[in-house]
C-alpha positions in Angstrom: 138.7 99.5 30.2 135.7 99.8 32.2 134.5 102.5 34.6 131.9 102.4 37.7 129.2 102.9 35.1 129.8 100.2 33.1 128.2 96.9 33.9 127.1 93.3 32.0 123.5 91.9 32.3 123.1 88.9 30.2 126.2 89.2 28.9 125.3 92.7 27.4 127.6 95.7 28.7 125.7 98.3 29.5 127.2 102.3 29.6 125.3 104.6 32.0 125.5 107.5 31.1 124.5 109.0 34.7 125.5 108.5 38.0 123.2 109.8 40.5 122.0 111.7 38.4 125.1 113.5 37.1 126.3 113.2 33.6 129.4 110.9 33.5 132.5 112.0 32.4 132.7 109.7 29.2 128.8 110.5 28.2 129.0 113.0 25.1 132.0 110.4 23.4 129.1 107.4 24.2 126.5 110.2 23.0 128.6 110.4 19.7 128.8 106.6 19.2 125.1 106.5 19.7 124.2 109.4 17.5 126.5 107.1 15.0 124.8 103.9 15.4 128.0 102.3 17.1 125.9 102.0 20.4 122.3 101.1 21.0 120.2 103.4 23.8 118.6 100.5 25.5 116.8 103.3 27.7 117.5 106.5 28.8 121.3 107.2 30.1 121.9 103.2 29.7 123.7 102.7 26.2 124.8 98.9 24.6 127.7 98.3 21.9 125.5 98.2 18.5 127.2 95.2 17.7 126.8 92.9 21.2 123.3 94.1 21.6 122.3 93.0 18.0 124.1 89.4 18.0 122.5 88.7 21.3 119.6 86.4 21.8 116.8 87.9 22.1 115.9 86.4 26.0 120.0 87.5 26.6 117.8 91.3 25.0 114.9 90.8 27.1 117.0 90.4 30.5 119.5 93.4 29.8 116.4 95.5 29.3 114.6 94.9 32.3 118.4 95.7 34.2 118.5 98.9 32.2 115.0 100.0 33.1 115.7 99.4 37.0 119.7 100.9 36.6 117.0 104.5 35.2 114.1 104.1 37.3 114.3 106.7 40.4 112.7 103.8 43.0 113.1 99.5 42.9 110.6 98.7 40.3 108.8 95.9 40.8 108.4 93.3 37.7 105.3 91.0 38.1 104.0 88.2 35.4 105.8 87.3 32.3 108.5 89.3 33.2 109.2 87.7 36.5 109.0 84.5 35.0 111.3 84.6 33.3 114.0 86.3 35.9 113.2 84.1 38.4 114.6 81.2 35.0 111.4 79.8 35.2 110.9 78.5 30.8 108.1 79.6 28.7 107.4 78.6 24.5 105.4 82.2 24.5 108.5 84.7 25.2 107.0 88.2 26.3 107.7 90.3 24.6 106.5 93.7 27.1 108.5 94.6 30.2 105.4 94.4 32.9 105.9 96.0 36.6 103.4 96.4 39.2 102.4 100.7 39.7 103.1 101.9 42.7 99.0 103.6 41.7 96.2 103.2 39.6 97.5 106.9 38.2 100.8 105.3 37.2 99.5 102.3 35.3 99.7 102.3 31.4 101.9 101.5 28.3 105.1 102.9 27.6 106.1 102.2 23.8 109.9 102.3 22.9 111.2 103.2 19.3 113.6 101.4 17.6 117.1 103.2 18.6 119.7 103.9 16.1 122.0 101.2 15.6 119.6 98.5 16.2 118.6 95.5 14.2 116.0 94.9 17.1 112.6 96.8 18.7 113.4 97.9 21.7 110.9 95.8 24.9 108.1 98.5 25.7 106.9 98.3 29.0 103.6 98.2 30.9 102.7 99.3 34.8 99.5 97.3 36.3 97.6 97.3 39.3 97.9 95.2 42.0 94.5 92.9 42.2 91.8 94.0 44.2 91.6 90.9 45.7 95.4 91.0 47.1 93.8 94.7 48.9 92.5 92.0 52.2 95.8 90.4 52.0 99.2 90.5 54.9 101.9 93.0 53.6 104.7 90.7 54.2 102.6 88.1 51.6 103.0 90.6 48.7 106.4 91.7 49.5 108.7 91.6 46.9 111.4 89.7 46.2 115.2 90.0 45.6 116.2 88.8 42.7 120.7 88.8 42.4 121.8 88.6 38.6 125.4 87.3 37.3 126.8 90.7 36.8 126.4 91.7 40.4 122.9 94.1 39.8 119.9 92.6 41.6 116.4 93.6 40.0 113.4 93.4 42.5 110.5 90.5 41.7 107.3 90.1 42.7 106.7 87.3 45.1 107.0 83.8 43.0 104.0 82.8 45.1 102.1 85.7 44.2 102.7 85.9 40.8 102.1 82.5 39.7 98.3 82.6 41.1 98.1 86.3 39.0 99.9 84.4 36.1 99.4 81.0 35.7 96.1 81.2 34.7 96.2 83.6 32.5 99.3 82.0 30.4 97.7 79.7 27.7 97.7 75.8 28.4 100.9 74.7 27.1 103.1 77.6 28.5 100.7 77.1 32.2 102.2 73.5 32.1 105.6 74.1 31.2 106.1 76.2 34.0 104.6 74.0 36.4 106.3 71.5 34.9 109.3 73.2 35.7 108.4 73.8 39.3 108.0 70.6 40.4 111.0 69.1 39.0 113.4 71.8 40.5 114.9 72.9 36.4 114.7 76.4 36.0 116.7 78.5 33.3 120.1 80.7 33.5 121.5 84.0 32.4 124.1 84.1 30.4 123.7 81.5 28.0 125.1 78.8 31.0 123.1 75.7 31.6 120.5 75.0 33.0 120.2 75.1 36.8 118.3 73.3 40.3 116.2 74.6 42.3 113.9 73.6 45.1 111.4 71.6 43.7 107.6 72.5 44.2 104.8 69.8 45.3 101.5 69.2 43.8 100.0 70.4 47.3 102.5 74.0 46.6 101.0 74.5 43.2 97.0 73.6 43.9 97.5 75.7 46.6 97.5 79.0 44.9 94.4 78.6 44.2 93.9 80.0 47.8 95.6 83.2 46.6 94.3 83.7 42.9 91.7 87.0 42.5 89.0 85.1 40.9 87.3 81.6 41.7 88.0 81.1 37.8 91.3 81.7 38.3 91.1 79.0 41.2 89.9 76.7 39.1 92.1 76.6 36.5 95.1 76.7 39.1 93.5 73.1 40.0 93.1 71.7 36.7 97.5 72.8 36.1 98.1 71.1 39.8 96.0 68.2 38.5 98.1 67.8 34.9 101.7 69.1 35.9 104.6 66.3 36.4 108.1 66.5 38.6 108.9 63.8 35.3 109.0 66.0 32.6 112.7 66.8 31.6 112.7 70.0 29.2 110.1 72.5 28.0 109.6 70.4 24.9 108.8 67.2 26.9 106.2 69.1 28.8 104.8 71.1 25.7 104.2 67.0 24.2 102.1 66.1 26.8 99.7 68.7 26.0 99.7 68.3 22.5 99.5 64.3 22.4 96.7 65.1 25.5 94.8 67.8 23.0 95.2 65.1 20.0 93.5 62.3 22.5 96.5 59.7 22.4 97.1 57.6 25.3 98.9 59.0 27.6 102.5 57.8 27.7 104.3 56.8 30.9 107.0 59.1 31.7 110.8 58.6 32.3 110.5 54.9 31.2 113.4 53.1 32.7 115.2 50.9 29.8 117.1 47.7 30.6 118.6 44.6 29.5 118.0 41.1 30.1 121.1 41.0 32.7 119.4 44.2 34.8 121.7 46.9 33.1 120.0 50.4 32.4 120.5 51.1 29.4 118.7 54.2 28.7 115.6 56.4 30.1 113.0 57.3 27.8 111.2 60.4 27.0 108.1 58.6 26.6 106.9 55.0 26.4 104.2 53.2 25.7 104.1 49.7 27.2 101.9 48.0 25.4 103.7 49.0 21.7 107.1 48.6 23.2 107.3 52.3 21.4 109.8 55.1 23.4 108.7 58.4 22.1 111.6 61.1 22.5 111.3 64.7 22.0 114.8 66.1 20.2 114.8 69.9 21.1 118.0 71.9 19.5 118.4 72.7 23.4 119.5 68.6 23.9 122.5 69.2 21.8 123.6 72.5 22.4 126.8 72.1 23.5 127.5 74.8 26.7 123.5 76.0 26.9 123.1 72.4 26.4 121.2 70.9 29.6 124.2 68.7 29.7 126.4 71.6 29.0 128.6 69.3 27.2 129.7 69.6 23.5 127.3 68.9 20.5 129.2 65.9 18.9 130.1 63.4 21.7 126.3 64.2 23.0 125.4 62.9 19.5 127.5 60.5 19.4 126.2 59.0 23.1 122.5 59.6 21.6 123.1 57.4 19.2 124.9 54.9 20.8 122.0 54.7 23.4 119.5 54.2 21.0 121.2 51.3 19.4 121.2 49.5 22.6 117.7 50.1 23.4 116.6 48.8 20.0 118.5 45.8 20.2 116.1 44.8 22.8 113.2 45.4 20.2 112.2 48.5 21.4 110.8 50.9 18.3 111.3 54.4 18.0 109.0 57.6 17.0 110.8 60.9 17.5 109.8 64.4 17.4 110.6 68.0 16.9 109.9 71.4 18.0 107.8 71.9 14.9 105.8 68.6 15.0 104.6 71.0 18.1 104.0 74.2 16.3 101.5 71.8 13.8 100.6 69.3 16.2 98.8 67.6 13.2 103.2 66.4 11.9 102.7 64.7 15.7 99.2 63.4 15.5 100.6 61.7 11.4 103.6 60.6 13.4 101.9 58.4 16.3 99.4 57.3 14.0 102.0 55.5 11.9 103.5 54.4 14.9 100.3 52.7 16.3 99.8 54.5 19.1 96.0 54.0 19.9 93.7 57.3 21.0 92.3 56.8 25.1 
């Protein structure tokens, strides 16, 4: 049975033990169950069933922690930097380990460490409050207005304005993360909470990305934002494809064509390839787990028909004299492995 104090965030049930500062009737029971390790105290006053909390993915626990923090704050906290990007549904390779918020003043800026509570397999996410960049002090108030993001649970979180968040965060990210985010903006592809298939948002233009440099805090940051806009592409179909482009470029290989359409002699479309080297008639394919992960895949389909369709597609394309080179996440985390595969396939250096 649920109560007004129950809320579900990213698929994790949360139980509040106070309402408007007053303890709920079942608070003593929740505290007893937490002492027994049956509940995890996510934040003071917010608990989750230990079994559900420990079985949840890291991303879901991160989103639920942000919700718990918002539920227990006296004023609406404004999430910023990588935390806001995740809550906006933008992908990151390096998932944030800290909940980052804007400090209401420099006097409250700082970090707060959360100890792992009884019953939790995983440590809690710490918090960090950071001041507004000095370079933004002269900007109109409306430009800094936070955005309210409504979650599936019906609760809402306050996120920093997306443009300001990107101008502040993208230059700080590792290059591969910055390109993954930029490609997602240009393609319109977003993640969604609670393990649902990816969703679409309004795609940005390259000019939209480049214009972020106007609100960057330093000249160095502005230069990096322009470089990010120049490298980004709306044709990357997943974070893995975006990361692949970065690694291929770093290794010095000839850049491939993206989303190449292969047709039969009669004009029938046989498939769309992630990467294509025309002179070699070579297709490059990134095979990420999410491609086949059932309801969590980009198609939302079950895994077995997806694998069968992929096999038949590859066979049809190979009949047209196309070779394939395939790689996965492990080849991107160990770039020399991808380098060896591309060299064996004959991909030239630029």
